[in-house]
N, CA, C and O atoms as a DFTB+ gen file, in Angstrom:
756 C
 N C O
     1  1      47.797       4.039      28.497
     2  2      48.876       3.285      29.378
     3  2      48.967       3.880      30.608
     4  3      49.080       5.106      30.596
     5  1      48.943       3.205      31.889
     6  2      48.653       3.629      33.376
     7  2      50.429       4.052      33.754
     8  3      51.368       3.258      33.700
     9  1      50.497       5.466      34.118
    10  2      51.589       5.841      34.497
    11  2      52.040       5.713      36.067
    12  3      51.114       5.863      36.863
    13  1      53.318       5.458      36.614
    14  2      53.344       5.357      37.947
    15  2      53.217       6.927      38.623
    16  3      53.844       7.890      38.184
    17  1      52.459       6.970      39.556
    18  2      52.359       8.360      40.466
    19  2      53.449       8.570      41.421
    20  3      53.749       7.702      42.240
    21  1      54.049       9.698      41.339
    22  2      55.271      10.038      41.892
    23  2      54.606      10.139      43.481
    24  3      53.477      10.617      43.596
    25  1      55.258       9.729      44.542
    26  2      54.953       9.761      45.865
    27  2      55.526      11.021      46.721
    28  3      56.682      11.392      46.516
    29  1      54.814      11.588      47.556
    30  2      55.411      12.551      48.465
    31  2      56.735      12.297      48.601
    32  3      57.164      11.143      48.620
    33  1      57.599      13.486      48.720
    34  2      59.070      13.276      49.073
    35  2      60.069      13.393      47.788
    36  3      61.267      13.665      47.871
    37  1      59.338      13.133      46.567
    38  2      60.010      13.329      45.383
    39  2      60.058      14.960      44.929
    40  3      59.054      15.664      44.826
    41  1      61.381      15.384      44.692
    42  2      61.698      16.763      44.282
    43  2      60.928      17.616      43.167
    44  3      60.766      18.836      43.128
    45  1      60.506      16.644      42.285
    46  2      59.420      17.064      41.149
    47  2      58.324      17.488      41.612
    48  3      57.635      18.187      40.869
    49  1      57.908      17.219      42.817
    50  2      56.583      17.914      43.509
    51  2      56.535      19.354      44.183
    52  3      55.598      20.140      44.322
    53  1      57.833      19.421      44.540
    54  2      58.261      20.832      45.024
    55  2      58.921      21.908      43.912
    56  3      59.444      22.981      44.210
    57  1      58.818      21.539      43.002
    58  2      59.608      22.387      41.733
    59  2      58.310      22.901      41.056
    60  3      57.259      22.273      40.928
    61  1      58.632      24.380      40.578
    62  2      57.662      25.005      39.833
    63  2      57.908      24.618      38.374
    64  3      58.977      24.636      37.765
    65  1      56.788      24.293      37.975
    66  2      56.981      23.487      36.378
    67  2      57.068      24.633      35.448
    68  3      56.852      25.821      35.689
    69  1      57.444      24.035      34.276
    70  2      57.695      24.901      33.063
    71  2      56.691      25.038      31.986
    72  3      56.023      24.029      31.761
    73  1      56.463      26.070      31.293
    74  2      55.443      25.990      30.184
    75  2      56.086      25.105      29.206
    76  3      57.257      24.774      29.019
    77  1      54.755      24.764      28.529
    78  2      55.184      23.842      27.147
    79  2      54.876      24.510      25.878
    80  3      54.123      25.482      25.834
    81  1      55.481      23.975      24.780
    82  2      55.069      24.753      23.423
    83  2      53.892      23.788      22.879
    84  3      53.670      22.681      23.369
    85  1      53.239      24.290      21.913
    86  2      52.365      23.473      21.103
    87  2      52.849      22.562      20.318
    88  3      52.011      21.860      19.753
    89  1      54.285      22.293      20.043
    90  2      54.695      21.068      19.557
    91  2      55.332      20.119      20.408
    92  3      56.217      19.348      20.037
    93  1      54.820      20.201      21.657
    94  2      55.194      19.224      22.641
    95  2      55.126      17.720      22.153
    96  3      54.107      17.353      21.567
    97  1      56.136      16.862      22.364
    98  2      56.150      15.651      21.689
    99  2      55.154      14.820      22.388
   100  3      55.236      14.792      23.616
   101  1      54.198      14.120      21.791
   102  2      53.498      13.188      22.115
   103  2      52.230      13.773      23.208
   104  3      51.553      12.964      23.842
   105  1      52.041      15.102      23.315
   106  2      51.031      15.703      24.106
   107  2      49.772      14.754      24.158
   108  3      49.332      14.408      25.254
   109  1      49.281      14.396      23.166
   110  2      48.162      13.585      23.144
   111  2      48.101      12.388      23.827
   112  3      47.221      12.092      24.637
   113  1      49.200      11.583      23.444
   114  2      49.312      10.381      24.319
   115  2      49.632      10.616      25.811
   116  3      49.180       9.847      26.660
   117  1      50.417      11.683      26.143
   118  2      50.438      11.843      27.420
   119  2      49.085      12.425      28.382
   120  3      48.874      12.033      29.529
   121  1      48.329      13.327      27.728
   122  2      46.993      13.460      28.123
   123  2      46.050      12.203      28.288
   124  3      45.387      12.104      29.320
   125  1      45.978      11.331      27.396
   126  2      45.547      10.123      27.221
   127  2      45.910       9.333      28.451
   128  3      45.070       8.979      29.278
   129  1      47.348       9.040      28.547
   130  2      47.612       8.493      29.812
   131  2      47.638       8.660      31.189
   132  3      47.758       7.867      32.122
   133  1      47.458      10.226      31.093
   134  2      47.216      10.635      32.614
   135  2      45.753      10.570      32.757
   136  3      45.265      10.300      33.855
   137  1      45.048      10.789      31.765
   138  2      43.372      10.297      32.172
   139  2      43.418       8.954      32.576
   140  3      43.013       8.793      33.727
   141  1      43.830       7.811      31.917
   142  2      43.878       6.488      32.424
   143  2      44.238       6.376      33.634
   144  3      43.527       5.835      34.482
   145  1      45.571       6.951      33.907
   146  2      46.251       6.734      35.094
   147  2      45.215       7.586      36.457
   148  3      45.246       7.103      37.589
   149  1      44.562       8.545      36.233
   150  2      43.783       9.070      36.872
   151  2      42.536       8.453      37.549
   152  3      42.188       8.585      38.722
   153  1      41.885       7.689      36.471
   154  2      40.599       6.984      36.654
   155  2      40.979       5.753      37.279
   156  3      40.142       5.294      38.056
   157  1      42.241       4.985      37.099
   158  2      42.405       3.863      37.712
   159  2      42.910       3.896      39.067
   160  3      43.023       2.917      39.805
   161  1      43.276       5.373      39.404
   162  2      43.367       5.608      41.068
   163  2      42.288       6.292      41.521
   164  3      42.384       6.856      42.611
   165  1      41.188       6.359      40.844
   166  2      40.051       6.993      41.448
   167  2      40.097       8.653      41.858
   168  3      39.505       9.084      42.847
   169  1      40.872       9.483      40.966
   170  2      41.307      10.814      41.320
   171  2      40.335      11.555      40.233
   172  3      40.005      11.178      39.109
   173  1      40.062      12.494      40.806
   174  2      39.425      13.690      39.888
   175  2      40.284      14.769      39.347
   176  3      39.761      15.652      38.669
   177  1      41.915      14.777      39.655
   178  2      42.739      15.325      39.097
   179  2      43.847      15.038      39.134
   180  3      44.163      14.622      40.249
   181  1      44.929      15.063      38.166
   182  2      46.138      14.689      37.747
   183  2      46.996      15.707      37.359
   184  3      46.589      16.308      36.365
   185  1      48.136      16.134      37.851
   186  2      49.055      17.228      37.353
   187  2      50.228      16.316      36.800
   188  3      50.491      15.199      37.244
   189  1      50.887      16.945      35.780
   190  2      51.921      16.482      35.258
   191  2      53.192      16.082      36.255
   192  3      53.850      15.054      36.094
   193  1      53.412      16.956      37.206
   194  2      54.603      16.690      38.176
   195  2      54.325      15.237      39.063
   196  3      55.148      14.566      39.686
   197  1      52.983      15.033      38.895
   198  2      52.667      13.838      39.650
   199  2      53.087      12.654      39.020
   200  3      53.083      11.594      39.646
   201  1      53.481      12.724      37.738
   202  2      53.750      11.486      36.897
   203  2      55.190      11.852      36.584
   204  3      55.674      11.274      35.610
   205  1      56.021      12.780      37.294
   206  2      57.317      12.775      37.446
   207  2      57.712      14.086      36.269
   208  3      58.828      14.605      36.297
   209  1      56.826      14.450      35.431
   210  2      57.151      15.651      34.488
   211  2      56.987      16.940      35.075
   212  3      55.964      17.139      35.729
   213  1      58.043      18.073      34.913
   214  2      57.717      19.272      35.728
   215  2      57.450      20.047      34.333
   216  3      58.296      20.717      33.742
   217  1      55.988      19.810      33.879
   218  2      55.225      20.949      32.861
   219  2      54.239      21.196      33.269
   220  3      53.651      20.447      34.049
   221  1      53.690      22.516      32.786
   222  2      52.522      23.274      33.141
   223  2      51.257      22.408      32.481
   224  3      50.572      22.786      31.530
   225  1      51.127      21.275      33.143
   226  2      49.895      20.605      32.302
   227  2      49.077      19.732      33.704
   228  3      49.567      18.917      34.486
   229  1      47.839      20.217      33.638
   230  2      47.065      19.070      34.519
   231  2      45.560      18.854      33.775
   232  3      45.170      19.585      32.864
   233  1      44.865      17.841      34.267
   234  2      43.607      17.286      33.815
   235  2      42.899      17.053      35.122
   236  3      43.427      16.650      36.158
   237  1      41.353      17.427      34.898
   238  2      40.541      17.273      35.890
   239  2      39.306      16.641      35.280
   240  3      39.023      16.871      34.105
   241  1      38.530      15.818      36.076
   242  2      37.355      15.187      35.853
   243  2      36.279      15.347      37.208
   244  3      36.223      14.456      38.055
   245  1      35.596      16.360      37.280
   246  2      34.874      16.687      38.699
   247  2      33.376      15.791      38.436
   248  3      32.524      15.820      39.323
   249  1      33.200      15.222      37.514
   250  2      31.931      14.928      37.402
   251  2      31.522      13.642      38.758
   252  3      30.361      13.257      38.898
   253  1      32.478      13.204      39.500
   254  2      31.998      12.485      40.818
   255  2      31.341      13.573      41.738
   256  3      30.634      13.311      42.711
   257  1      31.638      14.700      41.344
   258  2      30.719      15.672      42.609
   259  2      29.545      15.842      41.811
   260  3      28.873      16.761      42.278
   261  1      29.065      15.369      40.873
   262  2      27.792      15.866      40.106
   263  2      26.650      15.715      41.191
   264  3      25.704      16.495      41.090
   265  1      26.643      14.849      42.152
   266  2      25.540      14.718      43.119
   267  2      25.484      16.024      43.869
   268  3      24.371      16.501      44.090
   269  1      26.471      16.599      44.247
   270  2      26.472      17.920      45.096
   271  2      26.451      19.071      44.440
   272  3      25.962      20.066      44.975
   273  1      27.025      19.114      43.068
   274  2      26.763      20.205      41.966
   275  2      26.651      19.611      40.770
   276  3      27.621      19.165      40.156
   277  1      25.142      19.556      40.256
   278  2      24.813      19.015      38.976
   279  2      25.527      19.592      37.791
   280  3      25.602      18.974      36.729
   281  1      25.959      20.568      37.942
   282  2      26.539      21.315      36.687
   283  2      28.053      20.776      36.411
   284  3      28.733      21.182      35.468
   285  1      28.483      19.816      37.348
   286  2      29.715      19.151      37.284
   287  2      29.705      17.954      36.372
   288  3      30.722      17.307      36.123
   289  1      28.244      17.629      35.773
   290  2      28.023      16.303      35.047
   291  2      28.852      16.601      33.686
   292  3      28.776      17.680      33.098
   293  1      29.582      15.613      33.297
   294  2      30.668      15.708      32.179
   295  2      31.707      16.702      32.326
   296  3      32.147      17.218      31.299
   297  1      32.167      17.049      33.460
   298  2      33.070      18.483      33.766
   299  2      34.366      17.822      33.603
   300  3      34.972      17.552      34.639
   301  1      34.874      17.529      32.522
   302  2      36.422      17.201      32.189
   303  2      37.168      17.960      31.138
   304  3      36.916      18.112      29.943
   305  1      38.177      18.411      31.904
   306  2      39.104      19.469      31.155
   307  2      40.455      19.390      31.199
   308  3      41.069      18.902      32.148
   309  1      41.063      19.946      30.002
   310  2      42.793      19.733      30.173
   311  2      43.224      21.207      30.274
   312  3      42.658      22.038      29.563
   313  1      44.172      21.558      31.101
   314  2      44.720      22.818      31.400
   315  2      46.206      22.890      31.172
   316  3      46.950      22.371      32.005
   317  1      46.764      23.570      29.971
   318  2      47.789      23.649      29.606
   319  2      48.348      25.101      29.743
   320  3      47.847      26.084      29.196
   321  1      49.548      25.108      30.613
   322  2      50.080      26.503      30.726
   323  2      49.231      27.247      31.421
   324  3      49.068      28.420      31.086
   325  1      48.583      26.741      32.439
   326  2      47.495      27.493      33.423
   327  2      48.248      28.648      34.076
   328  3      49.442      28.548      34.362
   329  1      47.593      29.647      34.284
   330  2      47.786      30.807      35.123
   331  2      46.747      31.243      36.002
   332  3      45.821      31.742      35.362
   333  1      46.567      31.234      37.235
   334  2      45.304      31.802      37.980
   335  2      45.541      33.473      37.856
   336  3      46.556      34.116      38.122
   337  1      44.438      33.864      37.433
   338  2      44.457      35.300      37.174
   339  2      43.697      35.996      38.455
   340  3      43.950      37.190      38.613
   341  1      42.951      35.487      39.225
   342  2      42.282      36.000      40.423
   343  2      41.668      34.809      41.154
   344  3      41.202      33.889      40.481
   345  1      41.637      34.765      42.460
   346  2      40.992      34.023      43.448
   347  2      40.140      35.072      44.163
   348  3      40.606      36.124      44.599
   349  1      38.845      34.705      44.251
   350  2      38.080      35.672      45.149
   351  2      36.818      34.982      45.764
   352  3      36.620      33.800      45.483
   353  1      35.947      35.654      46.592
   354  2      34.630      34.964      47.168
   355  2      35.302      34.585      48.494
   356  3      36.481      34.826      48.752
   357  1      34.419      33.957      49.325
   358  2      34.721      33.435      50.450
   359  2      35.374      32.222      50.546
   360  3      35.009      31.251      49.882
   361  1      36.488      32.180      51.461
   362  2      36.979      30.921      51.818
   363  2      36.249      29.898      52.495
   364  3      35.594      30.226      53.484
   365  1      36.262      28.654      52.097
   366  2      35.627      27.487      52.651
   367  2      36.545      26.384      52.868
   368  3      37.516      26.358      52.111
   369  1      36.456      25.553      53.659
   370  2      37.070      24.374      54.054
   371  2      36.514      23.202      53.356
   372  3      35.296      23.064      53.236
   373  1      37.442      22.272      52.849
   374  2      36.872      21.048      52.267
   375  2      38.253      19.910      52.624
   376  3      39.470      20.096      52.596
   377  1      37.535      18.857      52.911
   378  2      38.539      17.650      53.090
   379  2      39.106      17.024      51.849
   380  3      38.479      16.209      51.172
   381  1      40.492      17.501      51.545
   382  2      41.221      17.073      50.608
   383  2      42.352      15.928      50.604
   384  3      42.927      15.687      51.665
   385  1      42.648      15.297      49.569
   386  2      43.417      14.213      49.513
   387  2      44.060      14.295      48.146
   388  3      43.590      14.957      47.221
   389  1      45.121      13.607      48.087
   390  2      46.022      13.744      46.762
   391  2      46.507      12.202      46.647
   392  3      46.826      11.456      47.572
   393  1      46.473      11.908      45.149
   394  2      47.037      10.767      44.836
   395  2      48.461      10.386      44.838
   396  3      48.817       9.222      44.652
   397  1      49.438      11.551      45.089
   398  2      51.008      11.674      45.516
   399  2      50.901      11.191      47.043
   400  3      51.788      10.419      47.405
   401  1      49.954      11.540      47.953
   402  2      49.664      11.407      49.416
   403  2      48.735      10.463      49.636
   404  3      47.710      10.898      50.161
   405  1      48.764       9.063      49.358
   406  2      47.821       8.253      49.983
   407  2      47.576       8.229      51.326
   408  3      48.453       8.329      52.183
   409  1      46.275       8.084      51.557
   410  2      45.697       7.658      52.789
   411  2      45.686       9.012      53.951
   412  3      45.440       8.948      55.155
   413  1      46.008      10.110      53.201
   414  2      46.059      11.253      54.122
   415  2      45.056      12.348      53.655
   416  3      45.096      12.773      52.501
   417  1      44.199      12.777      54.525
   418  2      43.071      13.825      54.103
   419  2      43.113      14.748      54.891
   420  3      43.342      14.410      56.053
   421  1      42.946      16.053      54.657
   422  2      42.839      17.071      55.595
   423  2      42.036      18.014      55.193
   424  3      41.719      17.899      54.008
   425  1      41.513      19.063      55.842
   426  2      40.646      20.011      55.490
   427  2      41.570      21.250      54.999
   428  3      42.510      21.640      55.692
   429  1      41.312      21.706      54.036
   430  2      41.933      22.933      53.230
   431  2      41.160      23.960      52.873
   432  3      40.096      23.666      52.329
   433  1      41.470      25.341      53.070
   434  2      40.980      26.649      53.120
   435  2      40.987      26.976      51.843
   436  3      42.159      27.163      51.519
   437  1      40.245      27.147      50.919
   438  2      40.392      27.803      49.623
   439  2      39.249      28.767      49.030
   440  3      38.049      28.618      49.259
   441  1      39.720      29.617      48.358
   442  2      38.507      30.619      47.841
   443  2      37.492      29.847      47.165
   444  3      37.792      28.696      46.847
   445  1      36.217      30.333      46.861
   446  2      35.194      29.701      46.270
   447  2      35.213      29.971      44.740
   448  3      34.543      29.330      43.931
   449  1      36.013      30.940      44.448
   450  2      35.908      31.358      42.695
   451  2      37.326      31.363      42.350
   452  3      38.229      31.675      43.126
   453  1      37.469      30.976      41.064
   454  2      38.912      31.323      40.470
   455  2      38.817      31.729      39.120
   456  3      37.864      31.260      38.498
   457  1      39.603      32.514      38.504
   458  2      39.699      33.054      37.168
   459  2      40.965      32.389      36.654
   460  3      42.019      32.580      37.261
   461  1      40.922      31.549      35.473
   462  2      41.822      31.149      35.028
   463  2      42.057      31.156      33.598
   464  3      41.136      30.920      32.816
   465  1      43.549      31.482      33.107
   466  2      43.819      31.675      31.827
   467  2      44.587      30.303      31.384
   468  3      45.546      29.987      32.088
   469  1      44.317      29.620      30.489
   470  2      44.803      28.416      30.266
   471  2      44.480      28.212      28.665
   472  3      43.766      28.897      27.933
   473  1      45.277      26.996      28.367
   474  2      45.212      26.359      26.565
   475  2      44.471      25.061      26.902
   476  3      44.605      24.520      28.000
   477  1      43.738      24.606      25.998
   478  2      43.092      23.316      26.140
   479  2      43.967      22.457      25.432
   480  3      45.110      22.791      25.123
   481  1      43.387      21.205      25.130
   482  2      44.426      20.002      24.495
   483  2      44.423      20.610      23.017
   484  3      45.467      20.481      22.378
   485  1      43.428      21.211      22.462
   486  2      43.778      21.892      21.053
   487  2      44.412      22.975      20.929
   488  3      44.514      23.501      19.821
   489  1      45.022      23.581      22.162
   490  2      45.405      24.866      22.023
   491  2      44.738      26.128      21.770
   492  3      45.296      27.139      21.341
   493  1      43.386      25.997      22.092
   494  2      42.581      27.005      22.393
   495  2      42.769      27.553      23.390
   496  3      42.748      26.864      24.410
   497  1      43.059      29.179      23.518
   498  2      42.852      29.677      24.869
   499  2      41.818      30.172      25.219
   500  3      41.064      30.859      24.530
   501  1      41.659      29.757      26.697
   502  2      40.598      30.284      27.303
   503  2      40.747      31.132      28.743
   504  3      41.729      30.947      29.463
   505  1      39.724      32.043      29.085
   506  2      39.988      32.680      30.231
   507  2      38.682      32.567      31.033
   508  3      37.822      33.434      30.876
   509  1      38.460      31.420      31.991
   510  2      37.299      31.256      32.494
   511  2      37.236      31.489      34.108
   512  3      38.222      31.480      34.845
   513  1      36.004      31.682      34.479
   514  2      35.959      31.657      35.908
   515  2      34.916      30.096      36.447
   516  3      33.830      29.648      36.080
   517  1      35.799      29.727      37.323
   518  2      34.834      28.434      38.001
   519  2      34.589      28.777      39.352
   520  3      35.221      29.662      39.929
   521  1      33.605      28.040      39.926
   522  2      33.271      28.094      41.253
   523  2      32.995      26.931      41.962
   524  3      32.901      25.898      41.298
   525  1      32.820      26.863      43.368
   526  2      32.728      25.770      43.977
   527  2      33.675      24.789      44.003
   528  3      34.869      25.042      44.163
   529  1      33.157      23.489      43.831
   530  2      34.117      22.181      43.819
   531  2      34.837      22.272      42.338
   532  3      35.895      21.642      42.330
   533  1      34.618      22.705      41.479
   534  2      35.305      22.759      40.377
   535  2      36.580      23.715      40.531
   536  3      37.680      23.459      40.043
   537  1      36.273      24.842      41.273
   538  2      37.286      25.621      41.435
   539  2      38.586      25.234      42.323
   540  3      39.782      25.495      42.200
   541  1      37.717      24.385      43.416
   542  2      38.847      23.819      44.276
   543  2      39.694      22.824      43.853
   544  3      40.867      22.754      44.219
   545  1      38.981      21.786      42.843
   546  2      40.003      20.968      42.101
   547  2      40.770      21.506      41.170
   548  3      41.776      20.830      40.956
   549  1      40.670      22.531      40.491
   550  2      41.415      23.446      39.582
   551  2      42.548      23.984      40.576
   552  3      43.701      23.618      40.347
   553  1      42.335      24.713      41.515
   554  2      43.207      25.219      42.545
   555  2      44.303      24.161      43.378
   556  3      45.416      24.494      43.786
   557  1      43.761      22.994      43.492
   558  2      44.406      21.889      43.996
   559  2      45.668      21.252      42.962
   560  3      46.818      20.896      43.218
   561  1      44.978      21.286      41.851
   562  2      45.965      20.895      40.639
   563  2      46.979      21.983      40.213
   564  3      48.157      21.720      39.970
   565  1      46.382      23.357      40.130
   566  2      47.342      24.495      39.924
   567  2      48.482      24.371      41.017
   568  3      49.646      24.540      40.654
   569  1      48.212      24.100      42.261
   570  2      49.156      24.214      43.287
   571  2      50.487      23.160      42.873
   572  3      51.683      23.375      43.069
   573  1      49.859      21.990      42.252
   574  2      51.092      20.973      41.845
   575  2      51.889      21.631      40.873
   576  3      53.091      21.370      40.928
   577  1      51.468      22.504      39.905
   578  2      52.273      22.953      38.870
   579  2      53.179      24.132      39.409
   580  3      54.110      24.530      38.709
   581  1      52.927      24.677      40.602
   582  2      53.341      25.546      41.236
   583  2      54.571      25.125      42.221
   584  3      55.265      25.998      42.745
   585  1      54.788      23.810      42.431
   586  2      55.203      23.206      43.306
   587  2      54.815      22.968      44.788
   588  3      55.607      22.754      45.707
   589  1      53.555      23.035      44.862
   590  2      52.770      23.330      46.265
   591  2      52.051      21.862      46.395
   592  3      51.596      21.258      45.423
   593  1      52.021      21.422      47.626
   594  2      51.049      20.136      47.960
   595  2      50.063      20.818      48.772
   596  3      50.199      21.940      49.260
   597  1      48.967      19.984      48.889
   598  2      47.600      20.386      50.114
   599  2      48.373      20.589      51.357
   600  3      48.133      21.490      52.159
   601  1      49.356      19.670      51.487
   602  2      49.872      19.549      52.779
   603  2      50.552      21.149      53.458
   604  3      50.522      21.502      54.636
   605  1      51.118      21.878      52.316
   606  2      51.583      23.046      52.541
   607  2      50.604      24.179      53.103
   608  3      51.035      25.135      53.748
   609  1      49.025      23.963      52.757
   610  2      48.216      24.691      52.962
   611  2      47.392      24.362      54.504
   612  3      46.370      24.963      54.834
   613  1      47.969      23.440      55.232
   614  2      47.348      23.049      56.394
   615  2      48.120      23.643      57.818
   616  3      49.198      24.232      57.737
   617  1      47.581      23.462      58.834
   618  2      48.251      24.096      59.992
   619  2      49.436      23.521      60.201
   620  3      49.495      22.293      60.264
   621  1      50.472      24.233      60.331
   622  2      52.014      23.756      60.622
   623  2      51.813      22.464      61.727
   624  3      52.196      21.322      61.475
   625  1      51.196      22.831      62.890
   626  2      51.190      21.821      63.883
   627  2      50.604      20.715      63.515
   628  3      51.032      19.648      63.954
   629  1      49.682      20.745      62.777
   630  2      49.057      19.457      61.882
   631  2      49.910      18.731      61.425
   632  3      50.153      17.601      61.849
   633  1      50.656      19.466      60.201
   634  2      51.656      19.123      59.420
   635  2      52.405      18.388      60.033
   636  3      52.573      17.248      59.602
   637  1      53.079      18.826      61.225
   638  2      53.980      18.208      62.168
   639  2      53.612      16.818      62.509
   640  3      54.292      15.814      62.301
   641  1      52.374      16.896      63.095
   642  2      51.778      15.528      63.415
   643  2      51.702      14.726      62.512
   644  3      51.662      13.547      62.865
   645  1      51.658      14.990      61.198
   646  2      51.431      13.980      60.083
   647  2      52.751      13.622      59.633
   648  3      52.735      12.721      58.795
   649  1      54.020      14.114      59.977
   650  2      55.219      13.888      59.508
   651  2      55.702      12.465      59.377
   652  3      56.340      12.157      58.370
   653  1      55.440      11.545      60.344
   654  2      55.652      10.275      60.494
   655  2      54.993       9.439      59.052
   656  3      55.582       8.701      58.263
   657  1      53.686       9.842      59.075
   658  2      52.988       9.116      57.938
   659  2      53.566       9.574      56.520
   660  3      53.909       8.834      55.598
   661  1      53.590      10.921      56.563
   662  2      54.407      11.506      55.303
   663  2      55.812      10.812      54.949
   664  3      56.148      10.645      53.777
   665  1      56.432      10.507      55.791
   666  2      57.897      10.161      55.852
   667  2      57.602       8.529      55.329
   668  3      58.315       8.054      54.445
   669  1      56.667       7.851      55.853
   670  2      56.449       6.678      55.357
   671  2      55.805       6.529      54.043
   672  3      56.132       5.571      53.341
   673  1      55.122       7.183      53.726
   674  2      54.735       7.304      52.258
   675  2      55.933       7.576      51.498
   676  3      56.090       6.815      50.544
   677  1      56.913       8.554      51.685
   678  2      57.949       8.741      50.598
   679  2      58.672       7.428      50.817
   680  3      59.296       7.156      49.791
   681  1      58.830       6.507      51.759
   682  2      59.668       5.165      51.862
   683  2      58.891       4.154      51.459
   684  3      59.265       3.029      51.789
   685  1      57.527       4.297      50.589
   686  2      56.843       3.226      50.431
   687  2      56.014       2.309      51.297
   688  3      55.405       1.287      50.981
   689  1      56.126       2.876      52.396
   690  2      55.283       2.122      53.520
   691  2      53.857       2.407      53.519
   692  3      53.326       2.651      54.602
   693  1      53.194       2.409      52.498
   694  2      51.553       2.644      52.304
   695  2      51.188       1.612      51.438
   696  3      52.012       1.058      50.710
   697  1      49.614       1.224      51.482
   698  2      48.797       0.534      50.618
   699  2      48.487       1.344      49.572
   700  3      48.255       2.512      49.886
   701  1      48.405       1.020      48.240
   702  2      47.715       1.685      47.419
   703  2      47.274       0.582      46.139
   704  3      47.808      -0.526      46.119
   705  1      46.423       0.910      45.247
   706  2      45.512       0.140      44.444
   707  2      46.365       0.682      43.112
   708  3      46.031       0.125      42.067
   709  1      47.237       1.515      43.018
   710  2      47.698       1.631      41.820
   711  2      49.166       2.003      41.811
   712  3      49.689       2.211      42.905
   713  1      49.933       2.118      40.656
   714  2      51.037       2.171      40.481
   715  2      51.757       3.148      41.199
   716  3      51.124       4.201      41.270
   717  1      52.686       3.169      41.670
   718  2      53.393       4.376      42.665
   719  2      54.946       4.346      42.317
   720  3      55.536       3.311      42.005
   721  1      55.550       5.621      42.407
   722  2      56.988       5.596      42.394
   723  2      57.418       6.277      43.560
   724  3      57.140       7.470      43.676
   725  1      58.195       5.557      44.627
   726  2      58.528       6.316      46.000
   727  2      59.967       6.767      45.649
   728  3      60.678       6.243      44.792
   729  1      60.307       7.870      46.477
   730  2      61.509       8.370      46.231
   731  2      62.609       7.862      47.151
   732  3      63.793       8.057      46.875
   733  1      62.171       7.127      48.382
   734  2      63.026       6.994      49.199
   735  2      62.839       5.525      49.624
   736  3      63.250       5.090      50.700
   737  1      62.160       4.764      48.661
   738  2      62.209       3.108      48.928
   739  2      63.475       2.613      48.857
   740  3      64.219       3.002      47.957
   741  1      63.838       1.816      49.665
   742  2      64.921       1.030      49.766
   743  2      64.994      -0.037      48.761
   744  3      64.102      -0.882      48.701
   745  1      66.093      -0.050      47.896
   746  2      66.183      -1.154      46.870
   747  2      66.353      -2.430      47.410
   748  3      66.904      -2.532      48.506
   749  1      65.946      -3.467      46.779
   750  2      66.047      -4.968      46.979
   751  2      65.160      -5.438      48.335
   752  3      65.384      -6.389      49.083
   753  1      64.017      -4.388      48.395
   754  2      63.116      -4.771      49.473
   755  2      61.911      -5.846      48.835
   756  3      61.037      -6.301      49.573
């Protein structure tokens, strides 16, 4: 089932998400629905807050980056209760976008390596190091469960310049090919 993606401006996107227990109701269905939603929207990652749930869950499928990094072929993962243990390596810029902030892309500087402790969909605990584009996608989605957006990581002047576009997104004045929920959409339009 495709879930509506919450747009910029919704308070759930700015709230630090809560850990979940291994008996979380219908978790498998939620994960499946999140993957379906992400693929429909042509994303490479989706966090639970983006579908209105303030829980520490995100999914990624970095295989679209396979051409740039062949090791990302079939790189599909579920991260539950993730904690970034360490970020290191050279910081590098990459043009990022977000399904909750359609039509806006900006260069974001992130570390090239990340060490993450997380549970997978079978509740197996992992501590893994990721690098390059995989690390970047993980850091982007991790920000979502920490209540941060990629726009929080750009130059403040640039963010000010984007304010009218961001406000328009919150009001639903944006064209998207997927289902969205807009926090400031006027009813009856």
